[in-house]
Backbone as CSV, one residue per row, in Angstrom:
resi,resn,N_x,N_y,N_z,CA_x,CA_y,CA_z,C_x,C_y,C_z
1,MET,1.343,-3.658,-14.695,1.630,-2.541,-15.572,1.553,-2.744,-17.097
2,SER,1.139,-1.906,-17.891,0.930,-2.209,-19.173,2.231,-2.474,-20.033
3,THR,2.127,-3.194,-20.913,3.344,-3.561,-21.867,3.591,-2.440,-22.810
4,GLY,4.752,-2.435,-23.452,5.159,-1.437,-24.345,6.630,-1.307,-24.599
5,PRO,7.187,-0.366,-25.333,8.512,-0.273,-25.612,9.358,-0.098,-24.248
6,LEU,8.696,0.419,-23.184,9.374,0.601,-22.008,9.186,-0.518,-21.015
7,ARG,10.220,-0.875,-20.323,10.048,-1.843,-19.134,10.647,-1.408,-17.959
8,LEU,10.382,-1.762,-16.808,11.013,-1.383,-15.652,11.864,-2.650,-15.268
9,VAL,13.210,-2.480,-15.153,14.163,-3.382,-15.001,13.894,-4.305,-13.745
10,ALA,13.503,-3.626,-12.841,13.037,-4.487,-11.550,12.193,-3.537,-10.685
11,ALA,11.384,-4.223,-9.922,10.452,-3.307,-9.204,10.995,-2.984,-7.826
12,MET,10.175,-2.306,-7.081,10.701,-1.982,-5.676,10.691,-3.116,-4.817
13,ALA,11.624,-2.779,-3.644,11.707,-3.983,-2.830,10.528,-4.028,-1.873
14,MET,10.167,-5.264,-1.385,9.355,-5.490,-0.339,7.914,-4.950,-0.490
15,ALA,7.575,-4.635,-1.670,6.188,-4.050,-1.740,5.886,-4.162,-3.233
16,ALA,4.542,-4.053,-3.692,4.106,-3.915,-5.048,4.045,-2.437,-5.282
17,LEU,4.653,-2.115,-6.573,4.519,-0.763,-7.034,3.175,-0.578,-7.648
18,VAL,2.605,0.724,-7.680,1.438,0.928,-8.485,1.683,1.946,-9.326
19,PHE,1.541,1.705,-10.536,1.718,2.691,-11.645,0.339,2.804,-12.307
20,SER,-0.314,3.958,-12.368,-1.537,4.430,-12.984,-2.506,3.376,-12.313
21,GLY,-2.460,3.096,-11.109,-3.445,2.020,-10.576,-3.288,0.733,-10.769
22,VAL,-2.245,0.165,-11.470,-2.046,-1.089,-11.625,-0.934,-1.607,-10.965
23,SER,-1.001,-2.617,-10.264,0.115,-3.258,-9.335,1.226,-3.878,-10.208
24,ALA,2.510,-3.740,-9.815,3.564,-4.624,-10.513,4.174,-5.301,-9.386
25,THR,4.599,-6.566,-9.647,5.130,-7.339,-8.583,6.450,-6.885,-8.163
26,ALA,6.706,-7.034,-6.728,7.963,-6.578,-6.280,9.054,-7.518,-6.665
27,ALA,10.205,-6.956,-6.635,11.516,-7.861,-6.885,12.532,-7.548,-5.786
28,PRO,13.488,-8.427,-5.535,14.504,-8.038,-4.349,15.211,-6.846,-4.608
29,GLU,15.620,-6.437,-5.798,16.320,-5.306,-6.007,15.770,-4.530,-7.136
30,ALA,16.210,-3.365,-7.338,15.737,-2.467,-8.478,16.962,-1.751,-9.136
31,ALA,16.955,-1.740,-10.446,18.067,-1.064,-11.044,17.419,0.276,-11.823
32,ALA,18.187,0.984,-12.563,17.877,2.337,-13.024,16.635,2.090,-13.984
33,TYR,15.690,2.963,-14.115,14.646,2.910,-15.002,15.393,2.808,-16.394
34,ASP,14.619,1.869,-17.237,15.137,1.651,-18.559,14.302,2.451,-19.698
35,TRP,14.804,3.653,-19.817,14.052,4.606,-20.854,14.581,4.168,-22.238
36,SER,13.794,3.416,-23.035,14.192,2.937,-24.289,13.885,3.804,-25.462
37,ARG,13.390,5.030,-25.156,13.053,5.959,-26.263,13.235,7.439,-25.782
38,GLU,13.494,8.304,-26.617,13.271,9.732,-26.303,11.713,10.005,-26.185
39,LEU,11.468,11.029,-25.241,10.097,11.277,-24.996,9.949,12.760,-25.324
40,ARG,8.642,13.087,-25.992,8.404,14.531,-26.396,7.023,14.645,-26.274
41,GLU,6.602,15.911,-26.424,5.161,16.194,-26.410,4.403,15.251,-27.535
42,GLY,3.291,14.834,-27.095,2.451,13.983,-27.959,2.684,12.437,-27.698
43,ASP,3.816,12.130,-26.912,3.962,10.680,-26.653,2.982,10.241,-25.499
44,SER,2.846,8.993,-25.400,1.976,8.442,-24.274,2.530,7.109,-23.981
45,GLY,2.203,6.668,-22.770,2.488,5.339,-22.309,3.018,5.309,-20.819
46,ALA,3.515,4.154,-20.417,3.980,3.927,-19.097,5.109,4.808,-18.831
47,ASP,5.984,4.945,-19.764,7.369,5.721,-19.594,6.884,7.171,-19.310
48,VAL,5.938,7.675,-20.152,5.412,9.028,-19.800,4.940,9.227,-18.276
49,THR,4.140,8.246,-17.855,3.550,8.293,-16.520,4.765,8.444,-15.497
50,GLU,5.725,7.451,-15.790,6.973,7.587,-14.836,7.721,8.956,-14.914
51,LEU,7.879,9.556,-16.095,8.394,10.801,-16.289,7.543,11.826,-15.574
52,GLN,6.266,11.739,-15.678,5.476,12.830,-14.942,5.632,12.667,-13.333
53,ILE,5.801,11.515,-12.974,5.963,11.330,-11.527,7.372,12.037,-11.166
54,ARG,8.334,11.988,-11.808,9.726,12.319,-11.569,9.803,13.858,-11.844
55,VAL,8.877,14.583,-12.649,9.085,15.981,-12.755,7.958,16.715,-12.126
56,ALA,7.169,16.167,-11.320,5.941,16.626,-10.776,6.284,17.826,-9.901
57,GLY,7.450,17.850,-9.358,7.762,18.962,-8.392,8.216,20.223,-9.248
58,TRP,8.267,20.146,-10.565,8.518,21.229,-11.462,7.439,21.894,-12.036
59,ALA,6.307,21.926,-11.341,4.957,22.320,-11.854,4.860,23.706,-12.260
60,ALA,5.605,24.679,-11.708,5.426,26.022,-12.079,6.616,26.903,-11.781
61,ASP,6.793,27.932,-12.341,7.828,28.853,-12.354,7.826,29.790,-11.051
62,SER,6.642,30.068,-10.611,6.203,30.922,-9.430,4.985,30.332,-8.833
63,ALA,4.664,30.990,-7.752,3.477,30.475,-6.926,2.298,30.228,-7.781
64,GLU,1.724,28.996,-7.845,0.698,28.695,-8.632,0.028,27.523,-8.285
65,GLN,-1.359,27.531,-8.166,-2.121,26.310,-7.781,-2.321,25.560,-9.092
66,THR,-1.184,24.716,-9.387,-1.282,23.775,-10.510,-0.407,22.597,-10.259
67,PHE,-0.667,21.585,-11.016,0.221,20.207,-10.788,0.307,19.584,-12.083
68,VAL,1.420,18.737,-12.262,1.547,17.934,-13.428,0.740,16.567,-13.238
69,GLY,-0.267,16.665,-14.151,-1.085,15.322,-14.234,-0.245,14.081,-14.479
70,VAL,-0.466,13.040,-13.697,0.276,11.729,-13.905,-0.798,10.829,-14.686
71,ASP,-0.853,11.097,-16.024,-1.790,10.254,-16.850,-1.220,9.651,-18.118
72,GLY,-0.001,9.607,-18.065,0.611,8.967,-19.253,0.630,9.663,-20.603
73,LYS,0.094,10.846,-20.599,-0.033,11.634,-21.852,0.943,12.867,-21.708
74,PHE,1.874,13.005,-22.655,2.825,14.064,-22.678,2.267,15.335,-23.359
75,GLY,1.687,16.151,-22.523,1.209,17.373,-23.001,1.950,18.626,-22.721
76,PRO,1.444,19.850,-22.955,2.346,21.123,-22.575,2.594,21.231,-21.210
77,ALA,1.818,20.831,-20.225,2.253,20.916,-18.843,3.372,20.057,-18.410
78,THR,3.446,18.921,-18.998,4.519,17.984,-18.858,5.742,18.441,-19.416
79,GLU,5.730,19.019,-20.618,6.815,19.614,-21.363,7.378,20.769,-20.598
80,ALA,6.579,21.639,-20.124,7.087,22.865,-19.214,7.802,22.373,-18.093
81,ALA,7.285,21.274,-17.453,7.891,20.638,-16.199,9.364,20.093,-16.576
82,VAL,9.313,19.458,-17.718,10.613,18.904,-18.162,11.687,20.079,-18.446
83,VAL,11.192,21.077,-19.109,12.095,22.237,-19.390,12.674,22.803,-18.090
84,ARG,11.776,22.969,-17.028,12.272,23.613,-15.719,13.303,22.480,-14.983
85,PHE,12.909,21.241,-15.164,13.872,20.249,-14.618,15.229,20.319,-15.322
86,GLN,15.292,20.419,-16.678,16.538,20.329,-17.375,17.232,21.680,-17.022
87,GLN,16.601,22.665,-16.916,17.345,23.965,-16.649,18.035,23.905,-15.254
88,ALA,17.265,23.390,-14.382,17.651,23.383,-12.864,19.011,22.348,-12.774
89,TYR,19.051,21.414,-13.756,20.073,20.432,-13.703,21.219,20.682,-14.778
90,GLY,21.279,21.899,-15.325,22.223,22.261,-16.083,22.162,21.769,-17.679
91,LEU,21.000,21.388,-18.052,20.737,20.859,-19.301,20.111,22.009,-20.144
92,ASP,20.120,21.718,-21.561,19.362,22.646,-22.437,17.918,22.357,-22.241
93,GLY,17.070,23.482,-22.126,15.782,23.327,-21.880,14.909,22.975,-23.066
94,THR,15.124,21.878,-23.723,14.365,21.622,-24.896,13.039,20.991,-24.788
95,GLY,12.892,20.506,-23.614,11.518,19.828,-23.307,11.451,18.380,-23.914
96,VAL,12.421,17.970,-24.631,12.669,16.601,-25.036,13.348,15.774,-24.106
97,VAL,12.818,14.590,-23.662,13.536,13.780,-22.643,14.601,12.962,-23.369
98,ASP,15.782,13.363,-23.628,16.797,12.629,-24.266,17.758,11.826,-23.391
99,ALA,18.823,11.362,-23.756,19.514,10.419,-22.959,20.126,11.254,-21.773
100,ALA,20.454,12.440,-22.020,21.195,13.247,-20.813,20.076,13.480,-19.933
101,THR,18.884,13.834,-20.187,17.807,14.100,-19.226,17.441,12.831,-18.611
102,GLN,17.445,11.754,-19.241,17.283,10.376,-18.572,18.188,10.059,-17.626
103,GLU,19.443,10.419,-17.754,20.483,10.145,-16.858,20.292,10.911,-15.636
104,LYS,19.954,12.163,-15.759,19.695,13.071,-14.550,18.320,12.558,-13.830
105,LEU,17.480,12.043,-14.486,16.265,11.508,-13.770,16.587,10.181,-13.051
106,ASN,17.346,9.234,-13.702,17.894,8.116,-12.998,18.762,8.403,-11.796
107,ALA,19.521,9.544,-11.832,20.464,9.760,-10.699,19.525,10.088,-9.466
108,LEU,18.365,10.347,-9.571,17.372,10.632,-8.462,16.841,9.348,-7.991
109,GLU,17.063,8.341,-8.521,16.374,7.022,-8.155,17.347,6.284,-7.396
110,ASP,16.846,5.748,-6.270,17.842,4.792,-5.413,17.316,3.296,-5.707
111,SER,18.083,2.438,-5.361,17.983,1.042,-5.741,16.861,0.237,-5.259
112,ASP,16.235,0.761,-4.153,15.098,0.200,-3.523,13.777,0.853,-4.015
113,GLY,13.951,1.704,-5.109,12.650,2.522,-5.600,12.394,3.799,-4.696
114,SER,13.086,4.070,-3.784,13.026,5.429,-3.283,13.820,6.412,-4.043
115,THR,14.211,7.585,-3.404,14.886,8.607,-4.217,16.156,8.835,-3.688
116,ALA,17.135,9.462,-4.226,18.532,9.744,-3.882,18.599,10.337,-2.463
117,HIS,17.650,11.328,-1.963,17.896,11.845,-0.798,16.917,11.617,0.240
118,PHE,15.989,10.715,-0.115,14.942,10.322,0.903,14.727,8.706,1.036
119,ASP,14.648,8.183,2.191,14.441,6.792,2.411,13.011,6.640,2.773
120,PHE,12.575,5.361,2.390,11.222,5.091,2.749,10.847,5.095,4.322
121,ALA,12.008,4.616,5.066,11.935,4.594,6.479,11.598,6.042,7.140
122,GLU,12.003,7.059,6.482,11.710,8.281,6.970,10.244,8.690,6.895
123,PHE,9.433,7.994,6.136,7.984,8.204,6.079,7.113,7.277,6.676
124,HIS,7.741,6.161,7.414,7.047,5.179,8.132,6.291,5.871,9.240
125,SER,5.184,5.127,9.624,4.335,5.623,10.664,5.272,5.555,11.940
126,LYS,5.067,6.553,12.758,5.898,6.549,13.899,5.517,5.611,15.105
127,ASP,4.515,4.713,14.942,4.026,3.837,15.880,4.627,2.369,15.417
128,GLY,5.390,2.245,14.528,6.016,1.041,14.156,5.325,0.177,13.133
129,ALA,4.205,0.876,12.424,3.456,0.164,11.554,3.929,0.137,10.252
130,GLY,5.080,0.764,9.881,5.623,0.910,8.546,4.669,1.600,7.664
131,PHE,4.156,1.009,6.581,3.047,1.728,5.678,1.869,0.916,5.721
132,GLY,1.712,0.046,7.032,0.331,-0.514,7.191,-0.567,0.233,8.019
133,GLY,-1.710,-0.305,8.046,-2.918,0.236,8.910,-3.353,1.627,8.540
134,GLY,-3.179,1.964,7.302,-3.599,3.206,6.878,-5.066,3.132,6.270
135,ASN,-5.483,4.172,5.656,-6.772,4.189,4.907,-6.636,3.694,3.587
136,VAL,-5.556,3.342,3.053,-5.376,2.533,1.845,-4.297,1.372,2.205
137,GLY,-4.135,0.463,1.228,-3.121,-0.576,1.586,-1.688,-0.121,1.521
138,ALA,-0.834,-1.096,2.127,0.502,-0.571,2.292,1.233,-0.422,0.978
139,SER,0.976,-1.122,-0.139,1.630,-0.979,-1.378,1.256,0.332,-1.989
140,THR,0.033,0.678,-1.817,-0.551,2.122,-2.216,0.280,3.145,-1.546
141,VAL,0.274,2.992,-0.304,0.846,4.025,0.540,2.302,4.278,0.102
142,GLN,3.093,2.992,-0.153,4.405,3.154,-0.497,4.604,3.954,-1.777
143,GLU,3.731,3.613,-2.877,3.800,4.291,-4.113,3.482,5.796,-4.028
144,ASN,2.457,6.085,-3.134,2.138,7.393,-2.905,3.268,8.143,-2.334
145,VAL,3.998,7.427,-1.369,5.031,8.167,-0.739,6.284,8.337,-1.839
146,ARG,6.405,7.341,-2.742,7.524,7.566,-3.753,7.263,8.808,-4.591
147,ARG,5.921,8.896,-5.018,5.586,10.085,-5.702,5.831,11.462,-5.039
148,LEU,5.554,11.457,-3.760,5.760,12.657,-2.870,7.353,12.924,-2.824
149,MET,8.205,11.894,-2.736,9.540,11.962,-2.619,10.065,12.787,-3.835
150,TYR,9.566,12.414,-5.000,10.007,13.159,-6.195,9.677,14.708,-6.151
151,LYS,8.624,14.966,-5.632,8.273,16.330,-5.453,9.145,17.100,-4.419
152,LEU,9.592,16.266,-3.387,10.456,16.802,-2.376,11.902,16.829,-2.928
153,GLU,12.190,16.026,-3.746,13.486,16.256,-4.369,13.600,17.430,-5.143
154,ALA,12.460,17.846,-5.864,12.396,19.249,-6.587,12.520,20.370,-5.553
155,VAL,11.821,20.211,-4.524,11.839,21.281,-3.372,13.310,21.431,-2.766
156,ARG,13.927,20.337,-2.760,15.349,20.363,-2.193,16.267,20.855,-3.023
157,LYS,16.121,20.689,-4.449,17.013,21.268,-5.432,16.790,22.643,-5.378
158,LYS,15.486,23.255,-5.449,15.257,24.637,-5.399,15.809,25.340,-4.261
159,ALA,15.906,24.522,-3.028,16.506,25.177,-1.750,17.888,25.186,-1.825
160,GLY,18.567,24.968,-3.026,20.090,24.946,-2.980,20.581,23.552,-2.535
161,ASP,19.841,22.416,-2.668,20.318,21.135,-2.136,20.434,21.179,-0.634
162,ALA,19.576,21.967,-0.134,19.471,21.928,1.386,18.660,20.615,1.936
163,ALA,19.262,20.069,2.995,18.638,18.793,3.522,17.206,19.010,3.932
164,ILE,16.349,18.035,3.675,14.939,18.287,4.263,14.749,17.102,5.355
165,THR,14.222,17.596,6.442,13.798,16.452,7.474,12.492,16.377,7.436
166,VAL,11.955,15.028,7.349,10.606,14.551,7.578,10.099,14.294,8.818
167,ASN,9.449,15.219,9.561,8.983,15.136,10.884,7.841,14.079,10.962
168,SER,6.800,14.105,9.952,5.908,13.119,9.914,5.578,12.854,8.498
169,GLY,5.537,11.600,8.140,5.046,11.167,6.792,3.851,10.310,6.772
170,PHE,3.876,9.104,6.391,2.600,8.285,6.671,2.316,8.101,8.095
171,ARG,1.021,8.130,8.324,0.522,7.834,9.812,-0.508,6.617,9.507
172,SER,-0.405,5.486,10.420,-1.410,4.591,10.487,-2.624,5.317,11.126
173,LYS,-3.797,4.570,11.004,-4.939,5.268,11.557,-4.935,5.316,13.114
174,ALA,-4.239,4.305,13.718,-4.123,4.334,14.970,-3.198,5.450,15.557
175,HIS,-2.121,5.531,14.785,-1.177,6.669,15.252,-1.713,8.013,14.907
176,ASN,-2.415,8.169,13.913,-3.159,9.337,13.558,-4.110,9.715,14.568
177,GLU,-4.878,8.822,14.973,-5.780,9.174,16.150,-5.058,9.483,17.443
178,ASN,-4.011,8.855,17.745,-3.142,9.183,18.898,-2.680,10.510,19.011
179,VAL,-2.273,11.129,17.797,-1.739,12.449,17.720,-2.785,13.532,17.273
180,GLY,-4.092,13.024,17.328,-5.120,14.030,17.127,-5.401,14.487,15.761
181,GLY,-5.096,13.734,14.719,-5.298,13.940,13.373,-6.773,13.654,12.972
182,ALA,-7.104,14.329,11.958,-8.525,14.064,11.388,-8.584,12.747,10.865
183,ALA,-9.785,12.080,10.790,-9.952,10.700,10.405,-9.484,10.486,9.020
184,ASN,-9.614,11.403,8.097,-9.360,11.403,6.722,-8.008,12.174,6.425
185,SER,-7.200,12.259,7.413,-5.792,12.974,7.249,-5.066,12.647,6.019
186,GLN,-4.592,13.497,5.261,-3.816,13.095,4.046,-2.736,12.205,4.550
187,HIS,-2.169,12.291,5.602,-1.148,11.488,6.164,-1.429,10.034,6.092
188,THR,-2.663,9.687,6.389,-3.041,8.287,6.260,-3.115,7.615,5.043
189,TYR,-2.871,8.283,3.994,-2.813,7.842,2.620,-1.426,7.771,1.950
190,GLY,-0.475,8.438,2.784,0.935,8.495,2.270,1.092,9.601,1.323
191,ILE,0.199,10.647,1.271,0.397,11.680,0.213,0.621,13.124,0.886
192,ALA,1.121,13.029,2.229,1.522,14.255,2.875,2.760,14.010,3.764
193,ALA,3.397,15.190,4.092,4.668,15.115,4.954,4.702,16.502,5.614
194,ASP,5.088,16.531,6.893,5.592,17.683,7.652,7.091,17.802,7.659
195,VAL,7.484,18.907,7.060,8.925,18.968,6.618,9.652,20.184,7.220
196,VAL,10.889,20.102,7.439,11.878,21.294,7.704,12.869,21.321,6.739
197,ILE,13.285,22.413,6.104,14.370,22.563,5.399,15.534,23.273,6.082
198,SER,16.720,22.585,6.119,17.776,23.040,6.810,18.158,24.587,6.187
199,GLY,18.351,25.394,7.032,18.684,26.744,6.742,17.508,27.591,6.138
200,LYS,16.411,27.117,6.111,15.245,27.850,5.544,14.092,28.020,6.560
201,SER,13.465,29.129,6.565,12.334,29.404,7.436,11.164,28.710,6.912
202,VAL,10.117,28.745,7.736,8.893,28.042,7.299,8.261,28.835,6.149
203,GLY,8.358,30.153,6.214,8.012,30.958,5.042,8.761,30.704,3.725
204,GLN,10.010,30.507,3.789,10.753,30.278,2.675,10.373,28.833,2.185
205,THR,10.122,27.868,2.995,9.668,26.587,2.635,8.378,26.749,1.926
206,ILE,7.444,27.325,2.418,6.176,27.577,1.806,6.317,28.101,0.420
207,GLU,7.210,29.075,0.159,7.244,29.616,-1.269,7.764,28.598,-2.219
208,LEU,8.620,27.720,-1.710,9.197,26.688,-2.534,8.093,25.723,-2.777
209,ALA,7.375,25.379,-1.845,6.210,24.435,-2.147,5.239,24.888,-3.100
210,LYS,5.012,26.109,-3.125,4.007,26.695,-3.949,4.255,26.527,-5.422
211,THR,5.326,26.338,-5.820,5.990,26.079,-7.106,6.095,24.591,-7.548
212,SER,5.783,23.732,-6.623,6.040,22.416,-6.719,5.016,21.389,-6.708
213,GLY,3.749,21.866,-7.120,2.553,20.975,-7.289,2.000,20.588,-6.026
214,MET,2.349,21.219,-4.920,1.708,20.947,-3.626,0.378,21.501,-3.537
215,SER,-0.728,20.704,-3.439,-2.026,21.289,-3.450,-2.528,21.573,-1.897
216,GLY,-1.865,20.981,-1.092,-2.036,21.291,0.312,-0.730,21.849,1.000
217,ILE,-0.835,23.026,1.522,0.251,23.621,2.164,-0.292,24.404,3.570
218,ILE,0.174,23.949,4.655,-0.118,24.504,5.913,1.028,24.968,6.784
219,ARG,0.972,26.148,7.275,2.038,26.755,7.925,1.887,26.395,9.383
220,TYR,2.887,25.815,10.072,3.070,25.608,11.521,4.143,26.460,12.107
221,ASP,4.265,26.595,13.263,5.409,27.404,13.815,6.821,26.925,13.330
222,THR,7.042,25.761,13.478,8.273,25.282,13.254,8.554,24.120,12.023
223,PHE,7.368,23.966,11.327,7.496,23.095,10.165,6.356,23.382,9.107
224,THR,6.507,22.830,7.992,5.535,23.021,7.064,4.785,21.770,6.536
225,HIS,3.611,21.745,6.460,2.747,20.616,5.999,2.644,20.708,4.556
226,VAL,2.925,19.645,3.671,2.657,19.713,2.412,2.015,18.369,1.915
227,ASP,1.133,18.339,0.826,0.481,17.362,0.356,0.002,17.511,-1.016
228,SER,-0.430,16.322,-1.662,-0.941,16.316,-3.039,-2.399,15.991,-3.060
229,ARG,-3.201,16.467,-2.192,-4.641,16.218,-1.917,-5.532,16.120,-3.212
230,VAL,-5.229,17.025,-4.228,-6.325,17.136,-5.319,-5.943,16.090,-6.250
231,GLU,-4.879,15.444,-6.234,-4.392,14.365,-7.263,-4.990,12.947,-7.038
232,TYR,-5.579,12.724,-5.927,-6.109,11.442,-5.657,-7.506,11.387,-5.205
233,PRO,-8.303,10.383,-5.699,-9.829,10.262,-5.345,-10.033,10.254,-3.954
234,TYR,-9.086,9.929,-3.007,-9.350,9.899,-1.618,-8.888,11.094,-0.898
235,GLY,-8.195,12.080,-1.661,-7.795,13.247,-1.281,-9.029,14.157,-0.954
236,THR,-8.750,15.417,-0.487,-10.020,16.251,-0.282,-10.427,16.891,-1.482
237,GLN,-9.636,16.823,-2.504,-10.284,17.285,-3.855,-10.483,18.746,-3.939
238,HIS,-9.746,19.512,-3.071,-9.728,21.024,-3.256,-8.405,21.560,-2.814
239,TRP,-7.950,22.665,-3.391,-6.723,23.315,-2.947,-6.935,23.838,-1.479
240,TYR,-5.871,23.696,-0.686,-5.749,24.199,0.721,-4.532,24.813,1.040
241,TRP,-4.396,25.976,0.865,-3.043,26.630,1.050,-3.302,27.646,2.416
242,LYS,-3.060,27.138,3.509,-3.162,27.779,4.842,-1.926,28.400,5.235
243,VAL,-1.535,29.484,4.582,-0.133,29.965,4.710,0.029,31.323,5.191
C-alpha cells in the first residue's frame, strides 16, 4: 500500500488485503482505520480509496446505473455519496469527511476487516474451500468480498436496518460447476452475492440495490443476485439488470 499521511493501524486477519491492486501484509488483529485528516473534494490518496470503498453503496438517490469509482480521487461522485451517507446516519450532509463522519465509517468496521453486520464466513464457498479455488487468488477474493460487504451495509441501512441473509457469496470453481454456474460467474471472483432481506420482497430488494452501485442485479423467485461486474477487469464489463 502506498505511504502517506494515512496508515492502516493493522491489516485484516489471515489474508492479505488489496488496496488499489497492491497487497498489504496481514496482521493478527485489526483496529479502526486511522483517518488522520479531514477529506474533501480535490483530495487524493489511500485514505480516499478506503473512503470510496465504504460509501460505494450510496451511489445514487434513485434507481441509476452508476457507481462510486474506487480510484483514490475525491471527485463529485464521491462527495455526493458522502452526503447521502451522512444524511442516512443523522449527520449534516456537508460532503466533508470530518471526525464525526469518520466515527460513523469506523462503526461499520469489524476487528477482522469485515463489516459490522457481515462475517467473512457468510461468503465462504459452500464446499468448504473458504476463499480458495476461485478464478482469482484467495486474498483478492477476500478484499472483493470486503468491498461488497460495504455496499450491502448501505442496502441494509436503506432497508431500515433489516437483516440480510447471504444465500451464496464466493464460489470456488469446483462448487460453481457443481451448482451449474457459468465458468466466469461473478461469484467465482467474490464480487457477487445472492441475498434475502428480512421482511422485504424480491422486488423491494431490487429497488434498494438499484441505488447502491450494483451493476449486476438478477431477480429470482426467492432471492436477489447482486454484483459489481463493471468495476473489475475480470467482470463482464457491462450493466446487467434482469429484474
